C-alpha positions, 0 to 999 in steps of 0.5 A: 751785684758785681761778682766779689760786692758786700751784700747790701739789703734795702729796706725802707729808707735805708741800706745796709752793706755786712759782709758774710762773716762765714761758710761752713758750720754755723757759730753760735757764741754758746747761747745754747737753744735756750738763749736763741730761743729768747732772743727771738722772743724778742725780736719779734716781739720789737717787731711788732712794734715796729718794722721799720726800728727793728728790721736791723737787727734782722738783718745783723743778726740772720743775713750771714745764716742766710746766705751760709744756706744759700752759696751752700743751696746755690754753690755759687757766691755772686747767686748767695749774696742776692739770694741773700739780697732777695730774701731780705727784701723780702721778708721785710716786705712781708712784715711791712704787712703783717698785722702785729698779731701774725708778726707775734704767731712767727717763728722768725728763723725757720720764717726766714728759712723759708723764703731763701730756701724758695728763692734758692729754689726758684734760681736752681731751676731757672738754672737747669733749664739753662743748662748749666751747672752750680759753679765751684766755690772759687771766690773765697775770701780768706774774710771766710777762714774758719774761727780757729787759733792758727786760722792765719797761717797758710797752712790753716787757710790753704787746708781750712779752704780746698776742705771747706771747698770739697763739702762745698762740691758734694753738698751740690751733690745731693738732690735738693731735697736731701741738701737742704734738709742736710743744709739746715741740719748740719750746716745752720744747726735747725731743729727738727722741728723747726726744718719741718716748719721750714721746708713744709714736710712733715717731720719725718719727712724731714729727718729722713731726707737729711738721713739719705743724704748725709748715707748718699753723702759718704758714698761721694765719699767713700768714691773719691777715697777709693781711689787716691788709696789705689793710688797709695798702694800701686 
């Protein structure tokens, strides 16, 4: 896939193309946890009835969040696009082979998260073996700017992009276990029970990874602010 191209997600005999609409904190559209759970239940029922007919809705509802998770795990838009596409293809193939009862038992949001995280871990492992580091988030487009009333002003776009990139680089400084926990909690907004399912870890372990990750981010931020403060007071 060419860098900067929109992810194209093949399944069955069709292909979907949809650009990620956000890079940072997730937009829940004000649905709240109850509304989200009701929507997921309806989607699971639809998948159980007809995977081919319902899967486009899976892509529409989850591609952006899976892309954001992948981007924050990998640090490179091209790698994140590929990881998102791979995750959705794997999800479709798995669902196509599941019995109806198994589909109905799925916790879809956590299950999809597990798939994309597993793909990211595999990519990170290959990158480590090659000795290559994650690249910076340089390929940010204006469409990725936060949704604010002044998002189209040049100053707000530049500031938001710089801030987003800075936090993206800080996240890349965390160990993978802490990084994934912080991303799922504070970027994707999963609950701790959902995170425990997605990460395959006890809830207490997940909470510990989040707390340690936040503490480490605070240390990274303080180290950045310290030299700047010294320069200002020198």
